[in-house]
C-alpha positions in Angstrom: 23.3 -172.0 -87.4 20.9 -170.4 -89.8 17.2 -170.9 -89.3 15.6 -173.8 -91.1 13.9 -172.8 -94.3 11.9 -174.5 -97.0 11.0 -172.9 -100.3 7.2 -173.4 -99.7 7.4 -172.2 -96.1 8.3 -168.6 -96.1 8.1 -167.9 -92.4 11.1 -169.6 -90.7 9.7 -168.5 -87.3 6.9 -171.0 -87.8 9.3 -173.9 -87.5 9.5 -173.8 -83.6 5.7 -173.6 -83.5 5.6 -176.7 -85.8 8.0 -178.5 -83.5 5.9 -177.7 -80.4 2.8 -178.9 -82.2 4.6 -182.1 -83.1 5.6 -182.7 -79.5 2.1 -182.0 -78.3 0.6 -184.5 -80.8 3.2 -187.1 -80.0 2.5 -186.9 -76.2 -1.3 -186.9 -76.9 -1.0 -190.1 -79.0 1.3 -191.7 -76.5 -1.5 -191.0 -73.9 -3.9 -192.8 -76.2 -1.5 -195.8 -76.4 -1.3 -195.8 -72.6 -5.1 -196.0 -72.4 -5.1 -199.0 -74.7 -2.3 -200.6 -72.6 -4.3 -200.1 -69.5 -7.3 -201.8 -71.1 -5.1 -204.8 -72.1 -3.3 -205.4 -68.8 -5.5 -203.7 -66.3 -2.6 -201.6 -64.9 -3.3 -198.0 -64.3 -0.7 -195.2 -64.4 2.8 -196.3 -63.2 1.6 -199.6 -61.8 2.4 -201.5 -65.0 5.5 -203.2 -63.6 3.7 -204.2 -60.4 0.9 -205.8 -62.6 3.5 -207.9 -64.5 5.0 -209.2 -61.2 1.8 -209.6 -59.2 0.0 -212.0 -61.6 0.8 -215.5 -62.4 0.7 -217.1 -65.9 -2.9 -218.4 -65.3 -4.1 -214.8 -64.8 -2.5 -213.7 -68.1 -3.9 -216.7 -69.9 -7.4 -215.8 -68.7 -6.9 -212.1 -69.5 -5.8 -213.0 -73.0 -8.9 -215.1 -73.5 -11.1 -212.2 -72.4 -9.4 -209.9 -74.8 -9.7 -212.4 -77.7 -13.4 -212.9 -76.9 -13.9 -209.2 -77.0 -12.1 -209.0 -80.3 -14.3 -211.7 -81.8 -17.5 -209.9 -80.7 -16.1 -206.7 -82.2 -15.3 -208.5 -85.5 -18.7 -210.1 -85.7 -20.4 -206.7 -85.1 -18.4 -205.2 -87.9 -19.3 -208.0 -90.3 -23.0 -207.7 -89.4 -23.1 -204.0 -90.1 
């Protein structure tokens, strides 16, 4: 299989470097998404499944209300500024 080439990209050896960069950025942003998930459900690391099993619907209702209240405060702060 010949190396990938684009007319505007003369150095075909840069393609593997671009792929490594793409993988690094993807994992970095996946880490950011994990941080957001941890803030939403309170689970840390690989404990996400345990969090879903350990808490009853009342816990999740209360947690949703806390998140919604936080969103409202953030929205009001943005409107005020």
